[in-house]
N, C-alpha and C positions, 0 to 999 in steps of 0.2 A: 080561487082560480080552479077551473075545470081542466081535466087531463083526459087524454085518450091513450090506449095502447095500440101502436101501429108498428107492425113488423118487429114485435118484441122490444119496442122502445116506448118509454113514457114521453108523451108530447103535450106541452101546454096548448090550450085551445087557441091562444093567440098565434101560434106557429103552425096550425093545421092548414093544409092546402086543399083538403077535400072534406066533405061532411063525414064525420065519424061520431060514434057514440062516446059521449064524454061524461065524467063523473067528478065530484070532489075527490081529492086524493085519498081521504080516509075511507072511501067506499070502494077503492080498488084493492082487491084481495091480495094480489102479488105485484110488487113493483120491480120490474126487471132491472138488473144491474148489468152494466156493459163491460166487456173486456177492455183492458187498458191498451191503447195504441201507443207503443213506445216512441213512435215518430211524430206524435202530435206536438206542435209548438205551443205548449200551455203558457198561459199568462202568469208570470211570476208574481205580479201584484195581487192577483186573485189567490194564488197559492199562499202568499204571506197572510192575507186577511182571513182565509177560510180554514187553513190547516189547524186541526185540533179544536175546531168550533162547530157549533150547530146554529145556523143563522137563518133568519127570515129573508125572503127576497128583498124586502125594503131595507134590510141592513147592508146590502151589497151594492156599491155604486158601479155596477156593470150591466150592460144590456142583456135582456132575456135571451137573445139569440146567441150571445157569447157563452152564457151559462149553459145553454142547451148543448152547444158544441162540446163543451168540456164534459158534460154528462155522457153524450154519445161516444166520446173518446175514452171514457172510463176514468175520468179525473175527478168527478164529484158524483154524489148520489143525492137523490131526492128521498127524504124519509117522511112518513106521515107525521103530522103535528099531533093528531089525536088518534088513538087506536080505538076501534069499535069491534069488540069481540063478544059474541053472545049477549048483545045489548048492554055490555059493560064498557063505560068510557074510561080512558086513561090518557093523561097528557104525557106525550113522549118526552117533552122538554123538562118538565118538573116532577113527573111521577104522580101527580094528583089523580086519584080515582074516587074521590068523594063527590057524589052527585050534587051535593049542595054548592060545590064550587064550580059547577058548569052552568053557563047561561046560553041563551040562543038569541039570534037577531036575524032580520031579513037581510041577507048578504048580497050586495051589488056585484061582487066578483064572481059568485057561482050561481046566483039567481035562485038560491034555495034558503030555507030556514037553517042557518048555520049554527052549530054548537061551538062554544069556545070555552077556554079555561080561564077562570077568573083568578086562580091562585097565583099565576105568574104574569098577569096582564101588564104589570109595571115594566116588563121587559119587552113589550110588544105583543099584540094579540095572536095567540095560536088557536086556530079553529079547524073544523073538519075539512076545509078546503085549503088549508095553509101547509105548504111543504117546509120541512126543515132541510137545509142544504149543508152537507159535510164534504170535506175534501178526502179523496181516496187515491190521489196521485202521489208522486214522490214528495216526501216531507222536505221542508227547507233544511238545507245542510246545517247540521249542528256540529261544529268543529270542536274537537277536544282542545282544551285551553291549558296554558300554563297556570300556576296558582294565581288567583285573582284577589285574594284577601289582603286588604291593606288596613290592618287594625293593630295598634300597638299596645292595647290593653292586656291585662293578665286575668286569668281565671282563678277562682278559689278552688280548693280541693274538690268540693262538691260539684262545682260547675265543670271542672275538668273531667271528672268521672262521667257525668252526663253527656258532655260533648263527645267523648270517645264512643259512647253507646249510640249516639245519633249518627256519627260517621259510619259505624258498623251497620246500622239498620238501613241507611241510604245505599251503602255499597252492596248490601245483600238483598235489596228490594223487600224489606220486611216492615212490619208495623211496630211502633214503639210509643208508649205513653211516657211523657216526661212530667212527673208529678213534683212540682217545685213550689215551695212556699212563696207567698206574696213577697216581692222584693228580692227574690233570689238571683235575678239577672238572667231571665230565660232567653232573651234575644241574643245575648252574647254567646250562649251555649250553642246556638244554631250556626254560628259563623263558619266553623270548620266543616260541618256537614254540608252546608251550601257550597262551600269552596270545593269539596270533594266531588259533589255532583257536577258542578260547572267544569271542573278539570276533565271529567269523563264525557262531557258533551250532553249531559242530561238537562232537561227542562225542569225548572223548579218553580213551584207556586207556594207562596206564603199567604194563607187566607185567614181572615178574622171577621167576626160578625159585624163589626162597627166601622163606619167611615172614619171617625176621628182617630181610630187606632191605625188605619191605613195611612192617614196623613202624618201621623207621628212616626211610624216605622219607616216610611219611604226615605226621608233624608238620612236616617241612621244607616240604612242599608246602602244608600248611595255613597256615604262616606266610607263604609267598610269595603264596598266593591265599586270603586270609582270608574273602572274601565269596562264594565259590563253594561250592555243595554238593559234597561229596566222598564217595565210597564206598571203603572200605578192605576188601578181600576176601582171606580166607585161611581155612583150616579152622577152623570154629567162629565165624567173624565174624558180628556182629549186623547188618552192613550189607547182607546178601545180597539183601534185597528193594528196596534203594534203586535208583532210576534216575537217576543223577547225571551232570552234565556232565563230571566228571572222576573216573575210576575208577583206583585203584591196586590191583593184584591179583597173586596168584601165577599162573603160567601154568596150573596145574592148574584154577583156578577158571574159566578161559576155556572149559572144556568145557561150561559152562552157557550160553554166549553164541552168538548166531547172527545174523550180518549186523548187528552192533550199533554198531560204532565207525567214525567218519570218520578218526580218527588212532590208530594203535597204535604205541606206543614200547616197544621191547623191550630192557630193560637186561640186561647180562651174557649176551648171546646165545650165548656160548661155554661157559656154566656148566652143570654137571650139575644136574638131569637133562635140562634142555631140549635140550642139545647132542646127546644120544644117544637121546632119546625121540621117535619119530615121532608118537606120539599128541599130544604137547604142540605140536609144530610144526603138526599138522593143526588143533588147537584155535585157534591163532593165526590161521590162514588163514580158518577159519569165522567167527571173531569180527569180521573186517573187513567193511565194506560193499564192494560191488563197485567203487565209485569211492572210494578211500581212500588215505591215505599211511601209510607204514611207516618208522619210524626205528629202526635197530638200533645198539646201543651196545656196544662191547667194547674192551678193551685188547689182546686176543689173538685176532684172527680166525683161523679154521683155515686150513690150507695151501691149500685149494680157494678160499676167499674171497680170500686174499692174492694168488693168481695172477689171479683175476678182476679185482681192483682194478688190478693192474699191467698187465693186458691191455686195460683200458678197458671191460670187460664189466659192471662193477658201479660205480654212482655212489657215491663215498665222499669223506670229508673227514678229514684227520688233525689231531690235536692232539698234536704230537710233543714237547711240553715241559710241565712242571708250571708252575703259576701263579707259583711263587717264582723261576723263571728259572735254576734250577740243573740241570745234566745228571742223567740217571738213573744211579744207581750201577751199574757194570758187574760182572757176576759174575767171580770168580777161580776157576779150575779147580785143585783140589788133590788129587793122588792120595793115597789113604789105605790102599791095599792091600786084602786080603780081610777087611774089617771084620766080616762075618758069621761067619767062621770063628773070629776072635778073640773075638767075643761069646759063643760057646759055652763059652769058658774064662773068662767074666766079665771080659774085657779090651776096652778101646777103643784104637784107634790113637793113639799119642803125639801125632800132629799135631792130632787132634781135641781131646784133653785140653789141649794147649797153647793152642789157639784159645779154648777155654772159660775156662781159668784167667786168660788175659789180660783177658777181659771182666769176670770176677768181681773181679779185683784193681782194675780201673779203675771199678768200679760202673757198668758199661755194660750195660743190659738187652739180652737177645738171645733170639731164637727159634731152636730147632733142629728142623727138619722131618725126620721119620723115616718110611720108607715103610710100615711095618706096626705095628699096635697091639702085637702080642706082642713085637716087638723093642723098642718103646718102653718097655714095662713091665719089660723086662730091663735096659735102660739106666738107667732112673730111679734105682734105688738106688745104682748106681755113681756117678752125678753128685751124688746127695744127700750122699754122703760128702765132697764138695767144699764143698757149701753145702746145709744142711737145708731151705731154703725153695724149692728148685727143685721145680717141679710139672710134671705132664703133663696133656694134654687131648686128647680125641677126640670124635667125633660122638655117641657113646652115653653120654658122661660126664654124669651127672645134675647135676654141679656146674660144668658148662662155662661158663655165664654168669658165675658168681661168680669163677671163676679168671681169665677174661678181664678182668673188672672189677678184680681185684686186680693184674693185670699193668699195667693202665692207671694204677692208683693207685701204681705203683712199689713194691708190697708183695712182688712176686716178682721175683727177679733174672733168672730164666731159665725159659722155658716150652718143654717138649718137646711137639710137636704133629704130628698127621697133616696131610693136605692140607685139613682142615676150616678152618684159618686162612689158607689161601692167598689169600683175598679177603674183602672185607666188613668187615675190622677195620683200625683205624689206631692205632698206638702212636707216641707223639711222637718218640722218639729211640732206635732200636734197631739192632743188627746182626743179620744172619740167616745161618744156615748150613743147608745141606741135606746130610744124611748118606745115602750111598747114592744119589747123584743119578743113577746109572746105572739105577736100578730103572724098569721100564716104566710104573709108576703115575705117574712124574714126566714128564708130557708137556711139549712145548714151552710150551703154554699155562700149565700149572701152574707151571713154572719161572719164566716171566716174571712171573706173579702173585706168586710168593713173593719174587722179587727186588724187586717193587714195594712190598713192605712197608717197605723201607728209604728213608730220606730224604724222607718225605712232608711234613714240616712246615717252614715258613719258618725256625723257630728252630733246627732241626737238619736241614738240607737234604742232608746227606751221610751216609755210613755204609758199612759193608762187607757184601758178600754173597759167601759162599763155597760152591762146589759141591764137596763131598768125594766122591770117586768111586773106583771100582775098574775104570775104563775109560770113556773118553768115549763118549757116545751122540750120535746125530743130533739128538735133542731138545735136548740140552745146547748143542750148537753152534748150532742154529737159534735157541734162546732168546737166547744171547749176541749173535748177529748181529742179531737183531731190535732189541735194546736199543741196540746200536751204531748201527744204521741210523737209529733215531729221534733219537738225539743228533746225528748228522750232519745230518739234515733240519732239526732245531731250530736248529742253528748257522747253516745256510744261510739260514734264514728270519729270523734275528735274534731268536729267541725265548729264547735263553739267554745269560747274560752271563759265565759262568765256564768 
């Protein structure tokens, strides 16, 4: 769309009543902001949909004339979708400034060769003629509430300490890293903090990199906070227009938010794609209000964050033990030779076969992590000769959910998997092996998470985790040391009994 500046106001070309010089919005140097008219009868539905957001015109089911009235009365602003400064492009919505992620096309809306951002195009196209609309009028009334938490569970000593720190950080608008071992019960640690925020009328966002985690967390939080309106956001979600006190969302959906939340809780901060995608990190920063708290949750902080914690540069709290007070299973390193060379001859190392047969004979379920899909597909028939019900699963497997459910129901004795099952799944009583633990895809974080699948339930708090390798790596050693360190800290704090 093209715009003109008329009497210090931005006007879309469709609403011009006289010929004026027009330009795509990105080429207008200064976009005038209008003073707020306190007597203007603003549309409360528009307020609900736009407050704390940055949306495209096509995202809003309101006529352009009505949107323009709100702009001229000081209740919303038009912002450039793409900034052009000194021939450098930057997407205002996602922060992308990599020229390789910008394209161009002949645009029917502005009649020019329009540049657009390919980095966030899945959220709707932002181009040099695309405005982003944000609300600047009064915010929807956020009432202070009575306590909303309806959860009768109890916290372990480690969880209780972390929960108190979370409440403190949220109350004081500070940042906090919760470094909790796999299976420590991180979600329950958040309940008191979320309740404290809601009591004081704050807007809370719980963000996670993956849709399946949003779908798993939503019913748990609805059970804990049954009387609070909640928005659950992911691709295709029907809640996208809700302006709720508590929002559970994928990090991708935060690209639509702008200065929206008083408290942002980021789960699985180390998980792909958030850990490697600067666009998503930018989205989290934009979604926070200037005065806000940020709670990051992880079992496996990266090396930089670990150093900052130890040097006192990052505020953090650890939960070094699981709620059942048993230590974390420690990985065993087992050399297996050049397994890839043997696989070309349809052979697996005897030490691997021995490990697998032992579990099959004992009816003990197990996971075998394999670094590459093609290797997994070659190994599967070799192992099915030992037991026909052994299955494999990976990210693109259309039957992924059914296979995971069959594993939970103990219908499958063994599941071969890529890193897709390194986190977010719990099986009651399993052993785990990693084949080719030396592969670079198996980072310290991934190895700790895979080891964290073992011994999660109070009924089966122990189990074995084996790293089969053709040479130890730094990642393997660091992963083992991290687990040993957490067990040592837990013993010192009296959080484990065994």
